[in-house]
C-alpha positions, 0 to 999 in steps of 0.5 A, a space after each residue: 689642460 681642459 681635461 684636467 681642469 674639468 676634472 679639478 673642478 668635479 672635485 671642488 664641488 665633490 669637495 664643497 658638496 660632503 664640506 656642506 653634508 657635513 657641517 649640516 649633519 653637524 649642526 641637525 646631530 647637536 641638535 637632536 642632542 640638545 635638551 628641548 627648546 635648547 637648539 639656538 643654532 643659525 642652521 635649524 630653529 629646533 628639532 622638529 627643524 633638524 630632523 625635517 632637513 634630515 629627513 630631506 635629505 637621508 638619501 642624500 647623505 648616505 650616497 654622500 658617505 658611500 661617495 666620501 669613501 670611494 673618492 678616498 676622502 675617509 675624514 667624511 666617510 668616517 665622520 658623516 655617519 657618526 654625525 647620522 647614527 642617533 638621527 638614523 636610529 631614532 628614525 629606526 633605518 637600521 639599514 642606513 645604519 649598518 651601511 654607513 656604520 660599516 663604511 664608517 668603521 672601515 675609513 677610521 681603521 684606513 686612517 689609523 683613528 682609533 676613536 673613530 673606530 671605537 665609536 663606529 664599533 660602539 654604533 654598529 653594535 647598537 644597530 646590530 642588536 637592534 636587528 638581533 644580530 647578537 653574535 656580530 653585536 657581542 663581537 663589536 661591543 667587545 672590541 669597541 670596549 676594547 679600543 676605549 679602554 686602550 685609550 682611556 674613553 672611559 664613557 665610550 667604554 661604559 657605552 660599548 659595555 652597555 650595549 655588550 650587557 644587552 647583547 648577551 643577555 639577549 644571548 642568554 649568556 647572562 653570567 657574561 653579561 652581569 661581569 661584561 668587562 671579563 669578555 673584554 681581553 687583552 688583544 682584540 679578535 674576530 673584528 666583524 666588518 660586513 
């Protein structure tokens, strides 16, 4: 029927939009992570070009994260915020970073994606640290480190422990900050969600 065709058409447009934003955000993120002058992608001429695109599209990108979550597209709801995290932190848009990363975390959990969950928790911990929500940051970082320890991701675990040490130092828990690994228990408890 016409109603079904129209609904199918809307879903296809949504899929194309999400695919476009994920692929462009991935290229922009690669460009931001590249050494100066080493961004040789067809999408962007360099870091300034990637930043200009991200600045222009930021509100659409964050809205797309929410739309992906609302329409059951967990892969995009989980991955797009991870691709935006460095940009949002660089621009100090911690409101957007917290909102999109929380969506990413919940989508990764629904999807059973441990790696994505660890990455989201680590980004969340870093954002919470920046907005001085230290106790929540400590929990997010502990949970991220525990996941990375479980999955054998040494680099992720190191990043999470680094963030954890910074959060513990901020609340003057200096003994724990010098030995943050001791704070990572075998079982994960008290996971922060918005």
